[in-house]
N, C-alpha and C positions, 0 to 999 in steps of 0.2 A: 450492489453485484446479487446476480438472479440469487435466488432461491433453488436448494436441490429438496425435493419433497420424495422420502421414501417411506413415508407412513402409512399404512393401509388404512386409514382415515384419521382429520382429513385428509382424502386425497388431493392432488393439486388438478385446477379446474379449468378450463379453457376459458381468455377471456369472452365468448360468443354466450358462453351458459352463465359465466356471472354477470352479463350484461341482464341477461333473461331472467335472474333472480331479482334486480333493482326497475324491474320493468312495471309498469304502470297495473295496478291490481285491481282485480273481479272478483264479484264474487263467485261462491262457491255452487249459486243457483242462475248464475248466466249463461249465455249461448255460449260465447268466449269461452268460461271451465268445459263447459260440457264437451265444446268442441277438442281440445286438448287435451280431454281426459279419453274419450272415444280414440282419439289418434293415439296417444300414449300407451293403452291396451294391448292395440293392435298392432306395437311396434316391439311390445314386450313380452307377446303371444311368439310372436314370428321368431324371436333371440329365446326364447323358452321350449318353446316347440309344444303347451299344451292346449289345454281347449279354454280352459279359463284363469283369471288373473283379478287379484282383490287388490286394492290398494284402500290403506289407511296412514292416518298422521301415527309416526311412534318411528321406531327403531328396528333392527332385527330379531331384538330379544324380544318385541311387539309382536311382531311377526310368529315366532316360536310359540309365542301364548298363544294365537291363533288356532296353531296346529298341534296344540294340547290340549285344547276346549273340543275343536275338531273331532282326535283321536277319541276322547272320552266317551264321544257318539257311539263308538264303536264293540259291539261285544266281543270277549276273548281276551285273552292277554297279550301282549306288546313284548318285546325287546329292545334296548338301547344299548346301541356302541360307544365307548367312550375309550378314547386314549391322549386325551387330552383336555386342558382349561376348557374349552367349549363344548368336549364331550361330555363331561360334568358338568357343565351348567345346564344339559340338557335334564338329565338325570333330576338333577335340583327343580327346576320347571315342573316337571312331569310329577312329581312328588306332590310338590304346593297343589298341581292340580287335581291331583287325588288317581291317578292314570295304574293302571291296575299289570304291572310290567316286571321283568327281569332284568338282569344289565349283563352283559359283557365286555368287563373293565380290564383295559390292560394298563402296564407302565404305559405313562407318557411315551410319545414317538412309535411307540412298539407298532407292528404292523397285524391286520386281524386275519390270522388264516382261517382260509374258507372252508376248510373239512369242519372244524371246530364253529364256524361263525351258522353252518347247515345243524350240526347237531342242536343247536341254543335255538335255532328257529323251529325243534320239530314243537308244534300246537301252538304256533304264535299268528295271528290273526295282522301284525303289522309290527314291524323294523322301523328304526327313527335313530338315523345317524348324522354328523358332521360331514359332507360331501369331500370339503375343505377343512379339515383340523386344523387351523390358520398358527395356533399359539406355536404351533410344530412345522408346519407349512407341508403338512401330511395329507397324500392324498388316499383317500379311506376305500371310497364306489369304487367296482369296477365289473365292467362288463359279464363275468361268471354270479354275482351275486344279484345285477338285476334280471339276467336271465334264470335266476332259481325265482327270486320272489315273483316272479310272472309267472313262471311255471304253476308255483304252488299258492297261486291266487294270495301269498302274503303281501299285504300294502306296504310299499316303500315310499317311506317318510325321507326327505333332506334336506338339514340344514344346508342351504348353499347361498348363505347370507357373502361368504367369504370367493364362492365359486363362480356364481355368476356373473357373465358377463369380465370374467378373468380370463375363463376356460370354455371349449366347447362345452355347452350343455344341452342335453334332450328328457326333458318331462315329460315324455308325451306316454310313457308306462309308470311312473311317479302319481303315487296318488295325492303327496301334498310337498312340495315344497316352500321353503321361505328364503325371502333375498330384501335387500335394499337399495336404496337408492345410493349413498353414498360410498360405497367401491370399486366396484370392476365398471358400472355402468357410467362414470368420470362424472357424478353431479352432486350436490349436498347431499347430506344425511335428513332423515325427517320426515321418508316417507316410504313404510312399511308395504313387501308385498309375496303374494301367497299365491301361487300358483296350483291351480290342481284339474283333475279330470273327469268330477264327478258331480253330480247335483246334490249339496248336501239339504238335511234337515233342521229344521228350528231346534237348537238346545231346547232340554226341558227344564236345566237350572245350570245356571252362568250366565254370564254380561254380553247383552248384545253387542256392545264394542269390538269382543272379540268372536263373533259369533261370523262365522264365513256364511250363512245362509243368507244373513241379514246383507250381507252384500252381494250375495249371489243375486238376490230377487229386487235389489235397488234398481232403476233405471237410473242413477248417477250415485254419486257417493250421498252413504244416507247421513251423513255427519260432518262438522266442521271440515273444511277441509284447504290450505294455504294455495291458493293461485298461482303465486311466486316461486315455490317450491317445484309443483307442479310443472310450469313452464320453463324453469331450467332442467327438471328431466325432461321433457317434451324435448328443448334442446340438444340436451347431450344424445338424444336417442336421434335426430336427424343429422346429428354433423359430426358422429362418432363413426367410426370404421370399425368395429370391435372385430372382425375376420383379421385386418391388417393387424390390431393388437395382440390378438392370440400367437400369429408368426414373431411379431416382436419384441413379444416375451420370450420365446423360444430361443431367443438369439442372445437375453439380456441372460436368459439361465444359463446358458453355453460361459458366457462372461464370468457369472457366478461362480461357476465351479469352478472354472479353471483360476481365479483370484484366490478362491476358500485353497486349495492344493498350493499355488504360487506363496501363501501366507499360512501355510500348516495348521489352517483352523478348519472346523469339522460343524455340519449340523448332529441336534443331538438326536434325530429321526432314525429311524431304522425302515420307515415306513418311504413307500414311491414322493417323491419331492415335487412338490407344483412349480412351477416355472415362477408363477408372482409373490411370492411370499417364503422370505427364507430367515430360519432362523440358525444365528451365530453364538456358537459356547466360546467365551472368550476365557486368555491363559488366565490364572489364575492369579498374576500379580497385574490386570487389568481390570479397574472396577466400570463396569456397564456406564452407571451414573455421572461419572467424571468423563468420559468418554462421549456417551451422548453430552454432555454439557459444550466439551471445549468443539465437538463439531455443529453444534446449532450457532456457535458465534462466528463461525466459518461456515455459514450459512447449507449446513447440510443436514435436513434432520431428519431422524433414526426414530424406530419406538424402542424406548428401552425405557418405559415410565411405569407401565404396569406394572402390579404385584408377583406375577407368576417369574415375568422376566427379570427383575431385580433380584429374587428370592434366586435365581439359580446363575444370575451373573450371565444374562442372553440379551442380545440385541436383534433387532429384526429388520429387514432391509426389504420391501415391499414394490411392485411394479405395478398399480392398482390405479393410478391416474393417469392423467394426461405427465407422460413422460419421452423421451427419445437417449440415442445412444450418449450425445457428448454428455449428457445428464450424470447416467451410467458410469461413463469412462471419469470424468471430471469427480461425480462423489466419490467412487470406489479409490479413486485416487487418492483424495483426503481422508477417507476412512483407512486407509494402510499409513499414511504420513506418521495422523496422529494415534494410529497402533505404535508405530514402532515408536517414537515419541516419547511415549506413555509406559510400553518395555524397558525403555533405558532409564526413565528416572524412576524405574524400583528396583532396579537390577543392582 
């Protein structure tokens, strides 16, 4: 029985990308590595539409740590927007990094009002937000906010860990954007990405591993780097049609909306809904833990074990990795049958 993967990570990987991970290993100081490294950066820059990208070993959290250390170099006070788990994590990381900032924090899933955001951006030098707040599937960035930041010379920074390569992205007017290899890029986790458009200066205080200038100045990678993870990412970049993926996700989103309505279910978010990750509030008589475990036995993997999901009795369905219409149809069918069975059993 083929498994159906609706996880936001680890995502379903193609056989070619899996094979690339298991290929022969080369040193990160070899010509073979430098060739893959250069080609991968070029492909990432085309997708992100930025001038530069840095790659280091780590997760999306590591990429955000680099962003925080880079923001610490700036004069002035910043603003962090939060309407979910990952916005809250940005605030926590920024406090730990010693950044000077205010917060615009809403209840989870609430949409940011543009006029209120403008007020809070007065006299701010930078703003940082999740492009997609993936704990709710909420899209937070819009053209008005991006244009306002550009007009006022406010440095716009994005946590794009879930958004990049799951939707169209344009970082050309973004100061810093973080992402990672293990979600929309359809590869394995382990490579942190930071997109940027400026010439970074060395930090006076901080860690070299998190200093964007160290990566910018280096001819190749400045620290140890896995050839095999890079080879897998490079293969994903060469073999994945991301624009086709965006169109497919839009179709899956329509199917998801119809399925929710037919089953009298809803998402807990009131912000714009992302096509590629859906948070579903379960009926009170259905345990998310039981539902998720039953589906795993039936070969369907959903996201349900994170703390914030368990506390709210939510589950998540994601279309981030390799996915097809049959997977969506069969997976949602199994989810519907399991929901109905659990509802009857508790009645």
